[in-house]
C-alpha positions in Angstrom: -21.3 31.6 29.2 -17.6 30.8 29.0 -18.2 27.6 30.9 -21.0 26.6 28.5 -18.8 27.1 25.5 -16.0 25.0 27.1 -18.5 22.2 27.9 -19.9 22.3 24.3 -16.3 22.3 22.9 -15.3 19.3 25.1 -18.5 17.4 24.0 -17.7 18.1 20.4 -14.2 16.6 20.9 -15.8 13.5 22.3 -17.9 13.0 19.2 -15.0 13.6 16.8 -14.3 10.4 14.8 -11.1 8.7 15.5 -8.9 7.6 12.6 -8.9 3.9 12.1 -5.6 2.4 10.9 -5.5 -0.7 8.8 -2.5 -2.8 7.6 -2.3 -4.8 4.4 -2.6 -8.6 4.6 0.2 -9.4 2.1 -0.9 -13.0 1.7 -4.2 -11.8 0.2 -3.0 -8.7 -1.7 -1.1 -8.0 -4.9 -0.5 -5.5 -7.7 -1.1 -6.9 -11.1 -0.6 -5.6 -14.6 -1.3 -6.6 -18.2 0.3 -5.3 -21.4 -0.1 -6.2 -25.1 2.9 -8.0 -26.7 3.5 -7.7 -30.4 0.0 -6.3 -30.9 -1.2 -10.0 -30.4 -1.5 -11.1 -26.9 -1.7 -9.9 -23.3 1.2 -10.6 -21.0 0.3 -10.5 -17.3 2.5 -10.0 -14.3 2.5 -8.8 -10.7 4.6 -7.2 -8.0 4.7 -8.1 -4.3 3.4 -5.4 -2.0 6.2 -4.4 0.4 3.8 -2.4 2.6 0.4 -0.8 2.3 -1.8 1.1 4.8 -5.3 2.5 5.0 -6.5 5.2 7.3 -10.1 6.3 7.6 -12.5 7.9 10.0 -15.7 6.7 8.3 -17.3 3.2 8.2 -18.0 3.6 4.4 -14.3 4.5 3.8 -15.3 7.6 1.9 -12.4 9.6 3.4 -9.8 6.7 3.2 -6.2 7.4 2.6 -4.1 4.7 1.0 -0.3 4.3 0.8 1.4 1.5 -0.9 5.0 0.4 -1.8 5.7 -2.5 -4.1 9.1 -4.2 -4.7 10.3 -3.8 -8.4 12.6 -6.8 -7.9 9.6 -9.0 -7.2 8.2 -8.6 -10.7 6.8 -11.9 -11.8 5.4 -12.8 -15.3 6.1 -16.6 -15.0 9.1 -16.3 -17.4 12.4 -15.9 -15.7 14.1 -14.4 -18.8 11.4 -11.8 -19.2 11.4 -10.9 -15.5 15.2 -10.3 -15.6 14.7 -8.1 -18.7 11.9 -6.1 -16.9 14.3 -5.5 -14.0 17.0 -4.2 -16.3 17.7 -0.6 -17.4 15.6 -1.3 -20.6 12.4 -1.2 -18.4 12.2 -0.6 -14.6 15.9 -0.3 -13.8 15.4 -2.0 -10.5 19.1 -1.3 -9.5 18.3 2.4 -9.4 14.5 2.4 -8.8 13.8 -0.5 -6.4 10.2 0.5 -5.4 7.0 1.7 -6.9 4.9 3.8 -4.5 1.4 5.3 -4.4 0.0 7.8 -2.0 -3.7 8.8 -2.3 -5.0 12.4 -2.3 -8.7 11.5 -2.5 -11.0 8.5 -2.3 -14.4 9.6 -3.4 -17.5 7.5 -3.2 -19.4 7.5 -6.6 -21.9 4.8 -6.0 -22.6 1.9 -3.6 -19.2 0.3 -3.0 -17.7 2.2 -6.0 -15.0 4.8 -5.6 -12.5 7.0 -7.5 -9.0 6.8 -6.0 -6.7 9.6 -7.0 -3.1 9.9 -5.9 0.6 10.2 -6.8 2.2 7.2 -8.4 6.0 7.1 -8.4 7.7 4.6 -10.7 11.1 4.7 -12.3 11.8 8.0 -10.5 8.8 9.8 -12.1 5.8 10.9 -10.1 2.4 11.5 -11.8 -1.1 11.8 -10.6 -3.3 8.8 -11.5 -7.0 8.0 -11.0 -8.2 4.4 -10.5 -11.6 2.9 -10.2 -12.1 1.3 -6.8 -14.6 -1.3 -5.4 -15.1 -2.1 -1.8 -15.5 -5.9 -2.0 -16.7 -6.2 1.5 -16.1 -6.0 5.2 -15.9 -8.9 7.5 -14.2 -10.3 10.6 -11.2 -12.7 10.5 -10.5 -15.7 12.8 -8.7 -13.5 15.2 -11.8 -11.4 15.6 -10.3 -8.4 13.8 -12.2 -6.4 11.2 -11.0 -6.9 7.6 -11.9 -5.1 4.4 -11.2 -6.0 0.8 -10.7 -3.6 -2.1 -10.1 -4.0 -5.9 -8.6 -1.2 -8.0 -8.3 -1.0 -11.7 -7.0 1.6 -14.2 -4.8 2.3 -17.1 -1.5 4.2 -17.4 1.1 4.9 -20.0 4.4 3.3 -19.3 6.5 5.7 -21.3 5.1 8.7 -19.4 6.9 7.2 -16.4 10.1 6.5 -18.5 9.6 2.7 -18.4 10.8 1.0 -21.6 11.0 4.1 -23.7 13.4 2.5 -26.1 11.1 -0.5 -26.7 8.8 0.1 -29.8 5.1 0.1 -28.9 4.5 -2.6 -31.6 6.6 -4.9 -29.4 5.3 -3.8 -26.0 2.2 -1.7 -25.8 2.3 1.7 -24.1 -0.9 1.3 -22.2 -0.7 -0.8 -19.1 -3.8 -2.2 -17.4 -3.5 -2.2 -13.6 -5.4 -4.5 -11.3 -4.7 -4.3 -7.6 -6.4 -6.3 -4.8 -5.9 -5.5 -1.2 -7.1 -7.0 2.0 -6.7 -4.8 5.0 -6.8 -5.7 8.7 -7.9 -3.1 11.2 -5.1 -2.4 13.8 
């Protein structure tokens, strides 16, 4: 009986899913944002992704874990003066807080290719739990024969809850920030 249990245990280990590691393709990924200026127009910008990884054991990614780091000094709104102001202590204080990071706690499938991504976002030295809507855009194979997957994430957060631009009136720069991140990942 002891030998049978050992054989069954070894067989179960053979069927255990192996974690698949994926790395971000920086050339096809970015973190974008939009905020209302003067209660009149949307100002859009983006950050370069320093690093991002995806780990999963399931082909449908329903157990995926995401980690991401973005470079605050890479903020780009297409206006140099505004970018410099955003890096200052008035907003992101890039000299003190050079990165924005995210680490997921759950990635739940809610419909075909639709997910809820929940995790800890750290920005301006403040960490808060956020939930984003996720879409699996698709899975394919690149020219090198490696498996690739594309995701889109959207959501809203309050900038002042993270201590970003707290001295700037909300009639000048809105409190609610719309996030839109696109990530293309290559299986290692």
